[in-house]
N, C-alpha and C positions, 0 to 999 in steps of 0.2 A: 506569443506568435512566434518572436526573433529565437526565445527557446525550441519552439516546437517543431523551428522548421533544421534543422541539421539532421534532425531522426530523418524528416520527408527525403532529403536533401541526399539520403543517400540508397536510395532512389530513383535518382535524379532522370534515368532513361525513363523511368514510368509515369513520371511525374510529368515531362516535356510529351509524352505520346498521350499523354491525356487529357492534358489543355487544347493537343492541338486535334482530337477527338470532338472537345466539348464546343471549341469555337467552330467547326464541323459542325455538330448538332446543332447549332445556331442559330449559323447561316439557314440551313436548311428548312429549319424551323419558320425565319424569317422570311421567305420564297413560297410559304405554304400560301400566306396572302395574296401575296402579286402576283402567283399563281390563280388565285380567282378571280383577282380584278379581270386578267385580261381572256380569263372564261366568261366570264358575265359579259366582257365588254359585245367579245364578240357570236353570243346568243341572238344575234338579233338576225333571224335566219327565220322567213315564213315554212310554216308549215308543210312539211312534205319533201322540201328540198334536200333532197341525197348529201350534201356535206352534215346531217347530223346524225347522220351515224359515225363522222369521222371524227365527226368533231366532241360530242358528248360523251361514248361513250369510251374513246379511245385517249382522246386528249386528256378528261374528268379523269377517271378512273385511273389510268396507269400512271398522269402526273402528277395531280394527286394521292394519290397512292406509291410513289413514293418513294416524295418529298416527305409521308410520313411516316414509312416504314425508312428511310433514309435519320430522318431524327430519332428514333426508338432505340437505331440497330445503332447507332455511334453512341448514343447516351449511356446504352447497357456494355457497348467495349468498352468506353472510359471510365466505366466503375469498375467494369472486371481485371483491367489494367493496374486500377488505382488502388486495388481493392490489397493487393501484401505489402505497399508501401504504408497506408492505415496501419494494419495490422502487425505490418515489419516496426515502424514507430512507436505502438500501442506497448507491443510486447519488448521494446528495449526501456523506454523509460518505466514503467509498473519494474521490471528485471532489477535494473539503474537502481530506483527507490528501495527493493524491500531488499537487497546489497548493502546501502549506504544504511536501512534502520537497522541491519547486525550489524553494522559498522559503529554505531551510539552508543556513545558509555550507557551503566546500567544506571546513572540518576537517570538518564534520558527516562530509560523503560522500566522505572519505577515510577516515577510520574504522570507513565502516561495512562491513555482511558483506552484500554484496545477495542471496543465498540466504536468508538469515536473517530478512529487512526485508520481501522481497515474501513470505515463509511469514506473516510476522506480519501484512501488509496482507489476506490472500488468507484466513489464519480471522476474521480478524474480518468484515469482510464476509458473510463464509459466518455469522459467528457473529451479527448482525444477523439474516436472516431465522430461524435457530436458535433464537433470544432472543422473540421475535415470537412461532415458529410454537410453540413448547413453552408459552407462557405464555397467550400469548393463546387458542392453539386448544387449550391441555390441561388444564393447574391452574388457571384459574379457572373456565373450566365444569363441574371438577369437583368445586371448589368451591361454587359455583353449586346445582348439584347437589345437593350433600352438607346444605346448608346445606336444600334442600326436602325431601329425605329426611326429615332429624330432623325438621322442623316436624309432617309428615306422621303421624310414629311418635309423635311425644310428644302428638298433639290427638289423634288415632283410638287410642292405645292406651297402653295404660300406661305410667309415665314410663323405666320400665327395657330396655325396647325401643329408645328416644335416648341411655341411659346409654352401656349395653354395644354402639350399634354407633359414637356419640363416642368412649368408651376406647381401642376397639382403632381408631379408628381415629389416635387421637393416640399411641398405641402405635404404631403402623404410619407413624407418619412419623420418630417421637421413633428409632425406632430404623433404619429410612432413610437418612436425616438424617446420624447418628450413624456411618454405614455407608460413606458413601456419600464422608465428610470423611476417613472412616482410606485408603480408597482414589484419594482425589482426587489423596495424592501421588506414588500410580505413574503416571495419567494426564498429570499434569505431567510426572516427568521421561522417561515415555515423548513427549511435544511434543518438549519440551529436547534430548532425544534428536533424534527425527525432525530439529527443525531445526539440528541441530546435523551431519547426515547432509548434510539437504539443500544446507547449506553448502561441506560438502567437495564435494562431486559437481558442482556448482554451480563454484566455484572451481577443480578440478581440471582440467571441460572450457572453461572461459577459457583456461585456462596450455595449452591439448591441444600446440601446440607444446615450447613445456617441459617438458614431462614426455618427450615424444618425444627435443629433443635429450639428454636424459640416462636416456632407456632407463629412466625408474623408472614403466612403468605396473605391475609388483607392486604394488612401492612404495605409492601413490596405489589401489589397488585392496583392499590390504592393511589401509587408510586407512577407506576407506568402508568396508568392511568389520566391525571396529571397531566405527565408531557402529554399524551393524545388529546388532551382535551384545547391544551395550547394548538398542538399542530391542527386540529380540525379548524376551530378559530385564526390562524394565521389562511388556510388551507380556502375558507371562505371567503377572508378576504382578497387575497388573490384574485378566485374564481368570478368576486362581485368586476373589479375590477376591468379584469379582462372583458367582461360583457360590456364596459366605458369603450373601452378599443376598438374593440368588433365595433359597436355602432359609428365611432367613426372617424374608420376607416369607410363601411360603407358607404358615407354621407358625403364621402369627399371622394370617390370612385362615381359616383350617380351625378354627381355635378361635373365635374369633367367629362364622365359620356356622351348626355344631354349637350356641353359645348361646341363638344366636336361633334356630335351628329347635329347640331343645327346648324353649324357650320357651312359642314359635310353635304346637309340636303339642298342649302341654298347656296351653295356652289354649283349641284347636278340639275337645281331648278332658271340656275341664268347662265348653264351652257356650259361656263369653267371648268365640269369634271363631269365626267360619264357615271353610271351605277357603279360601273366596276370600281371606279377608286373610291365610293360609298361604302361596297363592303370591307370594301379592302380596310381602310379606314377602323372598321368595325371592327372585324377580323384581328386586326395590330389592336387594338384596344383591349380587347378584349384578354390576346394574345401576356399581354403586358401586364395584365389588373389579376389575374389569377392568379401567377406566384405573390403578387404582390399583397393579397387578402392574406395571405402567413407571411407575412414581412413582422409584423410583429410576435409570434411565435419564433424564431429563425431569429432575433435579434435577439427575443428574450434567451434563447435558449446560446445561442454565443456566445451571451455573456455570464450566461450561468457555469456554461463553458473552460469559459477561460477562468470564471473566481472557480471552479473545481479543479482546473490543474493549478490557478497560484497555487493552490492548499499544498500540492503534492509537490510541486516546486518549493514551498517552502519548506517542508520537511528534506527534501533531497539539499538543502541553502542549508540544513540545520548544521555549524558547526561542531565539527568530532572533539571532543572533550579529550580525548587517549589518540594520537594520531603518529605514527612511527617518523622519526625526523628523517628528510631527506638523504637520501644514503645509503637507510640502514640493512647494518647484513642479516641474516638470520645466525642465530644459538649458535655459538660453539659447542657442537656436544663431544666429549669421549665418556661413556662409561655414568654413571654418578657422579655428577658436578655438588661441587657443597653450596649452599644458603645462605646468605649474609644481608641482617639488616642491618644496616649502619645510620643511628643515631637518626631514623625515621619517624616524623612527628604529623600527625595528617587531621581531619577535618571535614566531614558532609557539608558541615555549615562553617563559617568562620567563627561565630560567637558559640562553636560548640565541638571543642579541642573528642578527638578518640582518643589518639595513641599521643606519647606524650615522647619525648628522646628515646624510641624503642633500640634498642645493639645485641644481637642474637647469632650467634653460628650452625647451622644445623652442618655437623662436616660434611664431607661426602659419602654416603651408604650408614651413615647413622641414621638415627631417630629423637627427635627430638620435640619434648611435651608441651602443651601449653593450658594451663587449667586457670579457675578463677571463677568469682560468681558471672551469671548475665549479665550483658553491656559492659563488662570489661576489656573491648574490644576483640578476644578472640580470633572470631572471625573475620573479624577486620586484615587481618596479617592475612587470611587467604584468598580473599578477594585485589589486594592489592602486590599479591605475588601474580596473579593470572592478570595483570594490569587491567583491573576492569576500571580502578579507578589510577590516578598519575599522583605517585606522595608530595605534600609539599617542600616537605626538607627535608635531609639526605639521601640516601642511594639505601635501593636494593640491589643485589646482585646475586648470582648465578653463574656459576664458575667464575667467578671474576669479572663477570663482563654484567656492567650497571643494565637491569633491565629496559629506560629507558630510550635505550640509545641500540637495539635491534629488534629487526621487528616480531613484533605482539603475537602472531599468528608462530611461530618459532618458540614461544617462549610460552604458549599454550597447548602444543605439539609435545613439551616436556615433560609434563605436567599434569596430574592425574588426580580428582576427587570424589568423595563421596561425600555426597552435601549432606547438614542435617535435617533440611528439607526435601525431598529429592520427590524431582515433576514429572513425568514420565507423557511421552508424545500416545495421543490416539491412538495406537498400531498395535502389533503383534508383540508380543514377551519377546521373539529372533528377534525383529527388529530393534527394540531398543536396546539390546542387550550390543547385538551387532552395531549399535549407535555408537560406541566407541569408535571401534575400528573397524569403519563402512567398508566391505566385500571379504570379510571372513569368514573362514567356510564352516556349515551346522556343525561341523565338529569341533571347532578352534572354540564355535559359542557355546554349544553342552558345555567342554570339558571347561571352561569358566564360570558358567550352572551348578557345578559340579560345587568346582574349588570355594565359593560364594552359598555352600549347600542349600537351594533353590532349584535342583537339577529334578528331584523327588517329586517336589509340589508339583512343578509344572507338567513331567511327565502323567501326573495323573490325573492329570486334566484332559476333555473329551477332543480339547483340536492341539493338546499339547503346544510344544513351541508356536504353535498361529493363534492362540487365545487371546485375542483383546483383552487391554489393561484398562479403553478408558479412557475420558477425558481425564488429561492429569494424573490418569492412572488408578482413580478410584475404587475401582472395581480388584485391587490388593492391599491387603491390610498394610498398615504402616513397616509390618516387618518386610511381609511379601516384598512391596517395590525398596526399601533400604539393598536388599537382596539382590535384588536385580540392576540395582546400580552400583554395588559392588562390582559386583558379576561385568556388569560393565563397565569397566575402569580398571581391576583383572583384567578384556579384554585388549586393553588398549596398550599396556606395559609401561608403562612412561619410565623415566628415570628417576621421578618426583611423586612420590604422594604425599597428597596431604589426605586426612582422616578426619573430616568434621563433624564428631558426635555419630562416627558413624554406624555402630551400634546400638542408640538410646534404642532405638523400637524393637529388640529385638528382648527376649524373655533370654533369662537366667543363663537354660541350657545354649539354644542357640549360639547366644553368645559370646560364649566361653569356647564353644565352637571354631565360630568364624573369624576368632581374636589369634587361634592358633595359626589358622589357614593368612592369614594377617601379618602374621610375625613371620609367616614363609616365605610372606611374597615381599615382604619389605625385607629383608632378606639383602642384604647390597645394592639398595635404594634408599636416597635422601628423600626420609619422611618426617614429615614435620603434624602430629595429633592433636586436633581440640577433642579438648572430652573438660563433660564433670562426673563422670564416676572414675574415682584417681584408679580405684582398681584397673580400672583396662590399660597407666600411664607407667606402672612399676618396673618394668625394666628397659624404661627407655634411656639413652644414653643420658639427657640432662631434660628437667622438668623448669618450667619458667611457670612462675604463681603471678599473675595480672588481676591489679585493681585501679578502677578511674581511668583505665588508659598508661598503666605505667606498670615497671615489669620487680615487684617488691620483694621478692625470694628465687634465689634459681641454684639447680644442683639435683645428684640424683635422689632413688627414692631417700636411700640411708640417710646421706646426707641432710636434707631436709624435717629429717624428722628427729634428727637432730638436734637442730634446730628450735625445735621446739616453741617455730613461730606462727605464721599464717598456715602454712599445708598442713602442718604438724595436726592443726585446731580443726580442717576441715576434713584429713581422716579418722579423726577419731568418732565426727558427727557422723560419719558415713558406717564405720566399722561398727558404732553402736546402733548406726538406724537398722542397719545389717542381721 
């Protein structure tokens, strides 16, 4: 609640006005039984008395109607005034959580369960509205009304009325809280099983092709049904315990009403109280216990909202593994900078080193290629350049600046990558290409597409550049996705380029054509090429051969062949295969 309050206090005048309207509504609501008492007491008029016209129609209808209208009007006005604060707080927290998730490291996103995490965020945002609604619109007004009623009963009658009402309320709240706490475990289980079922469903649908390849539709359905069965059992337990809660609440309310009305009836018989007093006490009890009937639901929902909010705040509190140092300045850029790896060592897990004392330089405007078997650490070099992770030892410098000492956003602005595994947004082709430079014109998008040799394909589709690529770009072939990724990077036009198997999904003809385009684009740009096919890197300024996280050979193509080492063996194998 303390975390939530600052978001609401941004709308402090609305909060103050809403609280004032809430108090006014409760004062009007409490005044209704008082008016009924007066009207009943003055109804001792003989038939035919001309005062009946004045007393009954005018006083009863106008007074009662005005108070009822005021109660409803003030309540609705309060909700109208406070709606902006509620929605504004929900929007601010949701946006802050979204921005924080983007600021977390790649390690977090590789380990996350997308379905469960999105469910937690969704429930957290909904929990803000529920928490404010139930606390401000239900709990707080009821407490105000209870205080007013107890004061009226203690002042107008003997203290026993206040004691009976107070004791019943305390016992009612104690019973409700204890039973609801007992029920919460089943609600929590139901939520966990709900998230698990949602995660399994999302994961299965995202891997639709894999499921189809292995014919595992029945297996996936059985796994999902298993989660749904656990969810069903948990919800049944929650429903059973709800019946226990409701029955106990009604028993307490009935006992308190009987005790109050018995004492009020005795007062009327003894002449200490009027018939109007009896009607007023009965009206007070009804007004009090109607909202209390929902106390269990309110308490449970508030607890659930707090739990959901807590899960979202846990996400917000998760520390950034990669963060800018205090006072970090943007990366200074003057043309194409050089890139230096200086004795870099890195491991995703402490007991599994990936890079071991790697040192090399990509001179400004030159191309350096990295080759080697899978798992040798080639793609990790690109991830470290983008600061998805920070190195454990050594330094990476761009233009002489350690990338850990400058703003990481400025580092990423200076870099462009064509990744080996291209993932596209579920939007149009134009949107995905323009993502390299939001705000680019249609002509610039088409120019980038032509350079990536995909314009003709796009133009041949019925919707052209507005063609949807589907979830993760699954409507396109591997080669088409890769060419969209190339176009996107060409449109960004950064001073440093990283090609991570940029043409691995292309046929030989398109690969040669795009290689020529990339060679032209790479002119006067600092370029790192990660490749398996050695024929794509023969013109590189320097070629690094990596194995088991170490550089075992380096030099240009001719020099490496002359060494008759690992590179020469790989070259001979690929040439014979071709």
